[in-house]
C-alpha positions as YAML, in Angstrom:
chain: A
units: angstrom
residues:
- id: 1
  name: UNK
  ca: [55.24, 12.59, 16.15]
- id: 2
  name: UNK
  ca: [55.86, 16.00, 14.54]
- id: 3
  name: UNK
  ca: [59.26, 17.67, 14.80]
- id: 4
  name: UNK
  ca: [59.55, 21.18, 16.20]
- id: 5
  name: UNK
  ca: [62.20, 23.77, 15.35]
- id: 6
  name: UNK
  ca: [63.10, 26.40, 17.94]
- id: 7
  name: UNK
  ca: [66.32, 27.60, 16.31]
- id: 8
  name: UNK
  ca: [64.88, 30.84, 14.92]
- id: 9
  name: UNK
  ca: [63.29, 31.95, 18.18]
- id: 10
  name: UNK
  ca: [65.78, 30.83, 20.81]
- id: 11
  name: UNK
  ca: [67.87, 34.02, 21.02]
- id: 12
  name: UNK
  ca: [64.91, 36.27, 21.74]
- id: 13
  name: UNK
  ca: [63.63, 33.68, 24.22]
- id: 14
  name: UNK
  ca: [66.93, 33.93, 26.08]
- id: 15
  name: UNK
  ca: [66.68, 37.72, 26.15]
- id: 16
  name: UNK
  ca: [63.11, 37.54, 27.43]
- id: 17
  name: UNK
  ca: [63.94, 35.29, 30.38]
- id: 18
  name: UNK
  ca: [67.49, 36.35, 31.24]
- id: 19
  name: UNK
  ca: [66.61, 40.05, 31.40]
- id: 20
  name: UNK
  ca: [63.61, 39.52, 33.67]
- id: 21
  name: UNK
  ca: [63.95, 41.74, 36.74]
- id: 22
  name: UNK
  ca: [63.90, 40.10, 40.15]
- id: 23
  name: UNK
  ca: [62.24, 42.84, 42.18]
- id: 24
  name: UNK
  ca: [62.78, 41.05, 45.50]
- id: 25
  name: UNK
  ca: [66.54, 41.10, 44.94]
- id: 26
  name: UNK
  ca: [67.45, 44.70, 44.14]
- id: 27
  name: UNK
  ca: [66.18, 44.36, 40.58]
- id: 28
  name: UNK
  ca: [68.95, 41.97, 39.64]
- id: 29
  name: UNK
  ca: [68.27, 40.37, 36.30]
- id: 30
  name: UNK
  ca: [67.60, 36.66, 36.15]
- id: 31
  name: UNK
  ca: [71.00, 36.24, 34.51]
- id: 32
  name: UNK
  ca: [72.82, 38.26, 37.17]
- id: 33
  name: UNK
  ca: [71.24, 36.30, 39.99]
- id: 34
  name: UNK
  ca: [72.05, 33.02, 38.23]
- id: 35
  name: UNK
  ca: [75.70, 33.91, 37.76]
- id: 36
  name: UNK
  ca: [76.08, 35.04, 41.38]
- id: 37
  name: UNK
  ca: [74.15, 32.36, 43.29]
- id: 38
  name: UNK
  ca: [73.14, 29.44, 41.06]
- id: 39
  name: UNK
  ca: [75.78, 28.74, 38.42]
- id: 40
  name: UNK
  ca: [78.29, 27.10, 40.77]
- id: 41
  name: UNK
  ca: [75.60, 24.71, 42.03]
- id: 42
  name: UNK
  ca: [74.89, 23.54, 38.45]
- id: 43
  name: UNK
  ca: [78.43, 22.50, 37.55]
- id: 44
  name: UNK
  ca: [79.13, 25.96, 36.12]
- id: 45
  name: UNK
  ca: [76.91, 25.55, 33.10]
- id: 46
  name: UNK
  ca: [76.09, 28.93, 31.60]
- id: 47
  name: UNK
  ca: [72.54, 30.24, 31.73]
- id: 48
  name: UNK
  ca: [72.49, 30.05, 27.93]
- id: 49
  name: UNK
  ca: [73.26, 26.33, 28.14]
- id: 50
  name: UNK
  ca: [70.36, 25.89, 30.54]
- id: 51
  name: UNK
  ca: [67.78, 28.08, 28.79]
- id: 52
  name: UNK
  ca: [68.49, 27.59, 25.09]
- id: 53
  name: UNK
  ca: [70.85, 24.65, 24.87]
- id: 54
  name: UNK
  ca: [69.58, 22.17, 22.28]
- id: 55
  name: UNK
  ca: [68.05, 18.87, 23.35]
- id: 56
  name: UNK
  ca: [71.37, 17.03, 23.24]
- id: 57
  name: UNK
  ca: [72.92, 19.70, 25.48]
- id: 58
  name: UNK
  ca: [70.01, 19.30, 27.93]
- id: 59
  name: UNK
  ca: [70.67, 15.57, 28.10]
- id: 60
  name: UNK
  ca: [74.31, 16.30, 28.88]
- id: 61
  name: UNK
  ca: [73.30, 18.71, 31.67]
- id: 62
  name: UNK
  ca: [70.74, 16.24, 33.04]
- id: 63
  name: UNK
  ca: [73.30, 13.44, 33.17]
- id: 64
  name: UNK
  ca: [75.93, 15.71, 34.72]
- id: 65
  name: UNK
  ca: [73.81, 17.20, 37.52]
- id: 66
  name: UNK
  ca: [71.36, 14.38, 38.10]
- id: 67
  name: UNK
  ca: [68.41, 14.39, 40.50]
- id: 68
  name: UNK
  ca: [69.93, 15.97, 43.61]
- id: 69
  name: UNK
  ca: [67.53, 18.96, 43.44]
- id: 70
  name: UNK
  ca: [64.29, 17.01, 43.13]
- id: 71
  name: UNK
  ca: [63.22, 17.38, 46.78]
- id: 72
  name: UNK
  ca: [60.19, 19.55, 47.54]
- id: 73
  name: UNK
  ca: [61.84, 22.89, 48.28]
- id: 74
  name: UNK
  ca: [65.33, 24.10, 47.44]
- id: 75
  name: UNK
  ca: [66.99, 27.13, 45.87]
- id: 76
  name: UNK
  ca: [67.06, 25.57, 42.40]
- id: 77
  name: UNK
  ca: [63.32, 24.93, 42.38]
- id: 78
  name: UNK
  ca: [62.71, 28.38, 43.83]
- id: 79
  name: UNK
  ca: [64.82, 29.99, 41.11]
- id: 80
  name: UNK
  ca: [63.61, 28.03, 38.07]
- id: 81
  name: UNK
  ca: [59.99, 28.54, 39.05]
- id: 82
  name: UNK
  ca: [57.75, 27.65, 36.11]
- id: 83
  name: UNK
  ca: [54.24, 27.64, 37.53]
- id: 84
  name: UNK
  ca: [54.18, 27.53, 41.32]
- id: 85
  name: UNK
  ca: [52.72, 30.37, 43.39]
- id: 86
  name: UNK
  ca: [53.87, 31.60, 46.79]
- id: 87
  name: UNK
  ca: [52.72, 29.32, 49.62]
- id: 88
  name: UNK
  ca: [53.71, 28.31, 53.12]
- id: 89
  name: UNK
  ca: [55.91, 25.55, 51.76]
- id: 90
  name: UNK
  ca: [57.27, 27.29, 48.67]
- id: 91
  name: UNK
  ca: [58.88, 30.70, 48.37]
- id: 92
  name: UNK
  ca: [59.84, 31.36, 44.73]
- id: 93
  name: UNK
  ca: [62.70, 33.69, 43.87]
- id: 94
  name: UNK
  ca: [60.63, 34.84, 40.91]
- id: 95
  name: UNK
  ca: [56.90, 34.78, 40.28]
- id: 96
  name: UNK
  ca: [55.80, 31.97, 37.99]
- id: 97
  name: UNK
  ca: [56.86, 32.70, 34.41]
- id: 98
  name: UNK
  ca: [54.66, 30.18, 32.61]
- id: 99
  name: UNK
  ca: [52.24, 32.82, 31.20]
- id: 100
  name: UNK
  ca: [55.14, 34.85, 29.80]
- id: 101
  name: UNK
  ca: [56.73, 31.80, 28.17]
- id: 102
  name: UNK
  ca: [53.44, 30.56, 26.73]
- id: 103
  name: UNK
  ca: [52.70, 33.98, 25.25]
- id: 104
  name: UNK
  ca: [56.15, 34.13, 23.67]
- id: 105
  name: UNK
  ca: [55.83, 30.69, 22.06]
- id: 106
  name: UNK
  ca: [52.26, 31.46, 20.94]
- id: 107
  name: UNK
  ca: [53.46, 34.67, 19.23]
- id: 108
  name: UNK
  ca: [56.60, 33.29, 17.62]
- id: 109
  name: UNK
  ca: [55.86, 29.70, 16.62]
- id: 110
  name: UNK
  ca: [53.42, 28.57, 13.94]
- id: 111
  name: UNK
  ca: [51.38, 26.16, 16.06]
- id: 112
  name: UNK
  ca: [48.48, 24.13, 14.67]
- id: 113
  name: UNK
  ca: [48.27, 20.57, 16.01]
- id: 114
  name: UNK
  ca: [49.74, 18.67, 18.94]
- id: 115
  name: UNK
  ca: [53.39, 17.82, 18.29]
- id: 116
  name: UNK
  ca: [53.03, 14.56, 20.23]
- id: 117
  name: UNK
  ca: [49.91, 13.03, 18.67]
- id: 118
  name: UNK
  ca: [48.78, 15.11, 15.63]
- id: 119
  name: UNK
  ca: [45.18, 14.38, 16.70]
- id: 120
  name: UNK
  ca: [44.01, 17.68, 18.18]
- id: 121
  name: UNK
  ca: [44.26, 21.31, 17.14]
- id: 122
  name: UNK
  ca: [46.20, 23.42, 19.67]
- id: 123
  name: UNK
  ca: [46.16, 26.69, 17.71]
- id: 124
  name: UNK
  ca: [45.72, 30.15, 19.13]
- id: 125
  name: UNK
  ca: [42.37, 31.87, 18.79]
- id: 126
  name: UNK
  ca: [40.89, 35.32, 19.30]
- id: 127
  name: UNK
  ca: [39.39, 35.81, 22.74]
- id: 128
  name: UNK
  ca: [37.19, 38.51, 21.24]
- id: 129
  name: UNK
  ca: [36.63, 38.50, 17.46]
- id: 130
  name: UNK
  ca: [36.13, 42.27, 17.47]
- id: 131
  name: UNK
  ca: [39.50, 43.08, 19.02]
- id: 132
  name: UNK
  ca: [42.86, 42.92, 17.31]
- id: 133
  name: UNK
  ca: [45.80, 41.07, 18.85]
- id: 134
  name: UNK
  ca: [43.60, 39.61, 21.55]
- id: 135
  name: UNK
  ca: [44.63, 35.97, 21.42]
- id: 136
  name: UNK
  ca: [44.58, 32.99, 23.71]
- id: 137
  name: UNK
  ca: [46.24, 29.68, 23.06]
- id: 138
  name: UNK
  ca: [44.80, 26.21, 23.38]
- id: 139
  name: UNK
  ca: [48.07, 24.36, 23.94]
- id: 140
  name: UNK
  ca: [49.80, 23.20, 27.08]
- id: 141
  name: UNK
  ca: [53.57, 23.10, 27.39]
- id: 142
  name: UNK
  ca: [54.81, 19.66, 28.31]
- id: 143
  name: UNK
  ca: [58.21, 19.27, 29.96]
- id: 144
  name: UNK
  ca: [59.71, 16.41, 27.99]
- id: 145
  name: UNK
  ca: [62.27, 15.95, 30.76]
- id: 146
  name: UNK
  ca: [60.23, 16.11, 33.98]
- id: 147
  name: UNK
  ca: [60.60, 19.46, 35.72]
- id: 148
  name: UNK
  ca: [59.87, 17.96, 39.13]
- id: 149
  name: UNK
  ca: [62.81, 15.58, 38.88]
- id: 150
  name: UNK
  ca: [65.10, 17.98, 37.03]
- id: 151
  name: UNK
  ca: [63.91, 21.47, 38.13]
- id: 152
  name: UNK
  ca: [66.87, 23.28, 36.55]
- id: 153
  name: UNK
  ca: [65.39, 22.37, 33.14]
- id: 154
  name: UNK
  ca: [61.93, 23.79, 33.93]
- id: 155
  name: UNK
  ca: [62.50, 26.91, 31.79]
- id: 156
  name: UNK
  ca: [64.61, 25.30, 29.06]
- id: 157
  name: UNK
  ca: [63.12, 26.12, 25.66]
- id: 158
  name: UNK
  ca: [64.04, 22.81, 24.02]
- id: 159
  name: UNK
  ca: [62.40, 20.95, 26.91]
- id: 160
  name: UNK
  ca: [59.02, 22.55, 26.21]
- id: 161
  name: UNK
  ca: [56.70, 20.78, 23.77]
- id: 162
  name: UNK
  ca: [53.41, 22.43, 22.72]
- id: 163
  name: UNK
  ca: [50.86, 19.68, 23.21]
- id: 164
  name: UNK
  ca: [47.23, 18.92, 23.77]
- id: 165
  name: UNK
  ca: [45.73, 18.44, 27.23]
- id: 166
  name: UNK
  ca: [45.28, 14.71, 26.64]
- id: 167
  name: UNK
  ca: [48.95, 14.11, 25.83]
- id: 168
  name: UNK
  ca: [50.33, 16.34, 28.56]
- id: 169
  name: UNK
  ca: [47.99, 15.50, 31.43]
- id: 170
  name: UNK
  ca: [45.91, 12.42, 30.69]
- id: 171
  name: UNK
  ca: [48.52, 10.05, 29.27]
- id: 172
  name: UNK
  ca: [52.10, 11.33, 29.65]
- id: 173
  name: UNK
  ca: [52.08, 13.25, 32.92]
- id: 174
  name: UNK
  ca: [55.50, 12.74, 34.52]
- id: 175
  name: UNK
  ca: [56.12, 9.42, 32.79]
- id: 176
  name: UNK
  ca: [59.48, 9.56, 31.01]
- id: 177
  name: UNK
  ca: [59.61, 8.97, 27.26]
- id: 178
  name: UNK
  ca: [62.88, 7.17, 26.67]
- id: 179
  name: UNK
  ca: [63.55, 8.44, 23.19]
- id: 180
  name: UNK
  ca: [64.35, 11.64, 21.34]
- id: 181
  name: UNK
  ca: [62.27, 14.75, 21.92]
- id: 182
  name: UNK
  ca: [60.35, 16.35, 19.03]
- id: 183
  name: UNK
  ca: [62.62, 19.37, 19.65]
- id: 184
  name: UNK
  ca: [65.75, 17.38, 18.75]
- id: 185
  name: UNK
  ca: [67.30, 17.85, 15.32]
- id: 186
  name: UNK
  ca: [67.68, 14.06, 15.26]
- id: 187
  name: UNK
  ca: [63.96, 13.43, 15.75]
- id: 188
  name: UNK
  ca: [62.97, 11.35, 12.72]
- id: 189
  name: UNK
  ca: [59.70, 9.77, 13.83]
- id: 190
  name: UNK
  ca: [57.92, 10.56, 10.56]
- id: 191
  name: UNK
  ca: [60.60, 8.84, 8.50]
- id: 192
  name: UNK
  ca: [61.03, 5.78, 10.70]
- id: 193
  name: UNK
  ca: [57.52, 5.12, 12.00]
- id: 194
  name: UNK
  ca: [54.52, 4.53, 9.73]
- id: 195
  name: UNK
  ca: [50.84, 3.83, 10.25]
- id: 196
  name: UNK
  ca: [49.93, 0.54, 8.65]
- id: 197
  name: UNK
  ca: [46.79, -1.59, 8.31]
- id: 198
  name: UNK
  ca: [48.53, -4.87, 7.35]
- id: 199
  name: UNK
  ca: [45.87, -5.28, 4.64]
- id: 200
  name: UNK
  ca: [46.25, -8.32, 2.40]
- id: 201
  name: UNK
  ca: [42.96, -7.77, 0.61]
- id: 202
  name: UNK
  ca: [43.87, -6.55, -2.89]
- id: 203
  name: UNK
  ca: [40.24, -5.78, -3.70]
- id: 204
  name: UNK
  ca: [39.98, -3.55, -0.62]
- id: 205
  name: UNK
  ca: [36.74, -5.19, 0.47]
- id: 206
  name: UNK
  ca: [36.59, -3.56, 3.88]
- id: 207
  name: UNK
  ca: [33.27, -2.69, 5.46]
- id: 208
  name: UNK
  ca: [33.92, -2.59, 9.17]
- id: 209
  name: UNK
  ca: [36.59, -1.25, 11.51]
- id: 210
  name: UNK
  ca: [37.08, -4.76, 12.88]
- id: 211
  name: UNK
  ca: [38.21, -5.94, 9.44]
- id: 212
  name: UNK
  ca: [41.71, -4.52, 9.82]
- id: 213
  name: UNK
  ca: [44.32, -3.38, 12.32]
- id: 214
  name: UNK
  ca: [45.75, 0.11, 12.57]
- id: 215
  name: UNK
  ca: [49.15, 0.31, 14.23]
- id: 216
  name: UNK
  ca: [52.29, 2.41, 14.21]
- id: 217
  name: UNK
  ca: [55.14, 0.27, 12.94]
- id: 218
  name: UNK
  ca: [58.82, 1.18, 13.11]
- id: 219
  name: UNK
  ca: [61.01, -0.57, 10.58]
- id: 220
  name: UNK
  ca: [64.28, -2.22, 11.62]
- id: 221
  name: UNK
  ca: [64.42, -0.71, 15.13]
- id: 222
  name: UNK
  ca: [62.36, 0.09, 18.22]
- id: 223
  name: UNK
  ca: [63.84, 3.48, 19.09]
- id: 224
  name: UNK
  ca: [60.39, 5.11, 19.26]
- id: 225
  name: UNK
  ca: [58.65, 2.30, 21.08]
- id: 226
  name: UNK
  ca: [58.54, 4.28, 24.35]
- id: 227
  name: UNK
  ca: [57.11, 7.32, 22.54]
- id: 228
  name: UNK
  ca: [54.26, 5.22, 21.11]
- id: 229
  name: UNK
  ca: [53.52, 3.38, 24.35]
- id: 230
  name: UNK
  ca: [53.69, 6.27, 26.84]
- id: 231
  name: UNK
  ca: [51.44, 8.46, 24.66]
- id: 232
  name: UNK
  ca: [49.14, 5.49, 23.93]
- id: 233
  name: UNK
  ca: [49.14, 6.35, 20.24]
- id: 234
  name: UNK
  ca: [48.01, 2.95, 18.97]
- id: 235
  name: UNK
  ca: [45.11, 2.92, 21.40]
- id: 236
  name: UNK
  ca: [44.06, 6.49, 20.64]
- id: 237
  name: UNK
  ca: [44.23, 6.10, 16.87]
- id: 238
  name: UNK
  ca: [41.96, 3.07, 17.07]
- id: 239
  name: UNK
  ca: [39.11, 5.57, 17.24]
- id: 240
  name: UNK
  ca: [40.20, 7.10, 13.93]
- id: 241
  name: UNK
  ca: [39.88, 3.97, 11.84]
- id: 242
  name: UNK
  ca: [36.92, 5.68, 10.19]
- id: 243
  name: UNK
  ca: [39.40, 7.91, 8.34]
- id: 244
  name: UNK
  ca: [41.18, 4.85, 6.97]
- id: 245
  name: UNK
  ca: [37.87, 3.36, 5.81]
- id: 246
  name: UNK
  ca: [37.10, 6.61, 3.99]
- id: 247
  name: UNK
  ca: [40.43, 6.39, 2.16]
- id: 248
  name: UNK
  ca: [39.95, 2.69, 1.35]
- id: 249
  name: UNK
  ca: [36.46, 3.28, -0.04]
- id: 250
  name: UNK
  ca: [37.66, 6.17, -2.19]
- id: 251
  name: UNK
  ca: [40.64, 4.18, -3.42]
- id: 252
  name: UNK
  ca: [38.35, 1.32, -4.40]
- id: 253
  name: UNK
  ca: [36.07, 3.73, -6.26]
- id: 254
  name: UNK
  ca: [38.95, 5.53, -7.93]
- id: 255
  name: UNK
  ca: [41.60, 3.11, -9.18]
- id: 256
  name: UNK
  ca: [44.48, 4.49, -11.24]
- id: 257
  name: UNK
  ca: [42.58, 3.95, -14.50]
- id: 258
  name: UNK
  ca: [39.66, 6.09, -13.30]
- id: 259
  name: UNK
  ca: [42.01, 8.78, -12.02]
- id: 260
  name: UNK
  ca: [43.70, 8.92, -15.43]
- id: 261
  name: UNK
  ca: [40.30, 9.39, -17.08]
- id: 262
  name: UNK
  ca: [39.46, 12.25, -14.72]
- id: 263
  name: UNK
  ca: [42.82, 13.84, -15.42]
- id: 264
  name: UNK
  ca: [42.06, 13.90, -19.15]
- id: 265
  name: UNK
  ca: [38.48, 15.12, -18.66]
- id: 266
  name: UNK
  ca: [39.40, 17.95, -16.28]
- id: 267
  name: UNK
  ca: [42.77, 18.87, -17.83]
- id: 268
  name: UNK
  ca: [44.33, 18.47, -14.41]
- id: 269
  name: UNK
  ca: [47.48, 16.57, -13.57]
- id: 270
  name: UNK
  ca: [47.34, 13.19, -11.87]
- id: 271
  name: UNK
  ca: [48.68, 14.87, -8.75]
- id: 272
  name: UNK
  ca: [45.95, 17.52, -8.75]
- id: 273
  name: UNK
  ca: [43.19, 14.93, -9.22]
- id: 274
  name: UNK
  ca: [44.51, 12.86, -6.33]
- id: 275
  name: UNK
  ca: [44.75, 15.90, -4.09]
- id: 276
  name: UNK
  ca: [41.13, 16.73, -4.92]
- id: 277
  name: UNK
  ca: [39.94, 13.18, -4.25]
- id: 278
  name: UNK
  ca: [41.96, 12.13, -1.26]
- id: 279
  name: UNK
  ca: [42.91, 15.41, 0.40]
- id: 280
  name: UNK
  ca: [46.31, 14.31, 1.65]
- id: 281
  name: UNK
  ca: [48.96, 16.72, 2.86]
- id: 282
  name: UNK
  ca: [52.55, 17.37, 1.99]
- id: 283
  name: UNK
  ca: [55.06, 16.18, 4.56]
- id: 284
  name: UNK
  ca: [56.32, 19.67, 5.37]
- id: 285
  name: UNK
  ca: [52.79, 20.61, 6.40]
- id: 286
  name: UNK
  ca: [52.09, 17.64, 8.66]
- id: 287
  name: UNK
  ca: [51.66, 19.90, 11.67]
- id: 288
  name: UNK
  ca: [48.91, 21.98, 10.06]
- id: 289
  name: UNK
  ca: [46.03, 19.48, 10.04]
- id: 290
  name: UNK
  ca: [44.93, 16.81, 12.51]
- id: 291
  name: UNK
  ca: [45.50, 13.21, 11.39]
- id: 292
  name: UNK
  ca: [47.70, 14.36, 8.50]
- id: 293
  name: UNK
  ca: [50.41, 11.79, 9.18]
- id: 294
  name: UNK
  ca: [47.81, 9.03, 9.30]
- id: 295
  name: UNK
  ca: [46.38, 10.16, 5.95]
- id: 296
  name: UNK
  ca: [49.84, 10.41, 4.37]
- id: 297
  name: UNK
  ca: [51.01, 7.00, 5.58]
- id: 298
  name: UNK
  ca: [47.84, 5.17, 4.58]
- id: 299
  name: UNK
  ca: [47.89, 6.95, 1.20]
- id: 300
  name: UNK
  ca: [51.33, 5.44, 0.67]
- id: 301
  name: UNK
  ca: [50.14, 2.01, 1.74]
- id: 302
  name: UNK
  ca: [47.19, 2.19, -0.67]
- id: 303
  name: UNK
  ca: [49.57, 3.36, -3.41]
- id: 304
  name: UNK
  ca: [47.68, 6.60, -3.84]
- id: 305
  name: UNK
  ca: [51.12, 8.13, -3.57]
- id: 306
  name: UNK
  ca: [54.51, 6.51, -3.65]
- id: 307
  name: UNK
  ca: [56.72, 6.67, -0.60]
- id: 308
  name: UNK
  ca: [58.65, 9.87, -0.28]
- id: 309
  name: UNK
  ca: [62.08, 10.31, -1.76]
- id: 310
  name: UNK
  ca: [64.28, 13.19, -0.64]
- id: 311
  name: UNK
  ca: [61.31, 14.74, 1.15]
- id: 312
  name: UNK
  ca: [59.06, 14.80, -1.93]
- id: 313
  name: UNK
  ca: [55.98, 12.76, -2.70]
- id: 314
  name: UNK
  ca: [56.02, 10.65, -5.85]
- id: 315
  name: UNK
  ca: [52.59, 10.11, -7.38]
- id: 316
  name: UNK
  ca: [51.60, 6.92, -9.14]
- id: 317
  name: UNK
  ca: [50.77, 7.60, -12.76]
...
């Protein structure tokens, strides 16, 4: 639902992983071991392609190599070990690197809400309020392309989506989402898909959640249909109809004429009065507050704000 940009942190991510020492193999670096033993098995893709190739590059790699390494135990799974520990049936080439990757993303990405659903906070927090730099994170890292089926993409930065536990474990799991990833530069969910109530009641006489629908509607295409269905977004946002009712009630109480009066009385602009009353968020800050896309889209539907043009909100006067 919310796009994610890894471009500014990808180079240091590559350094972090590629320079990791493999103590069981004469302290070879991860990159050295890859070039000597793994690269030829993965159609000679470079380690950079694998670790920090953009989402489109990952799709190319996935389609080129396929699923031939998805069996329970093989050298590819042992090498690209994300979170498995040593056991009788699994002998990793490298100890699980998930904690290291999570810490890196926590420290270098401004994370607030789930990139899949925008319902839950997934921010970092202090483990002890009296200690500096003592943080833990509340996000999970979902593998957009399933790491069990495509283990060579288990450590790929653009395949990792910071998400809430519900999205990652309860609803998505290993189910494929047949659309663009939030890490893709082409991900335009916010522009194409809008929350709508389908309200025909001009007087906004709504008193109960059963009086209206709340659905995500994509105009002129269905490219994000899988995203909505796999993550059960329509079903999960049903609970948050209360937020829509709050907006509807406020809009009924504060029509444009009343807002203009308040603007004159307070010497504030129309925009400032509406921000005070309705508390909506700018599009470039959608990731900072839960339900911010819902509030923005319904604010447009109720004509609190006009639909965005060139990334900017236009306020009704």
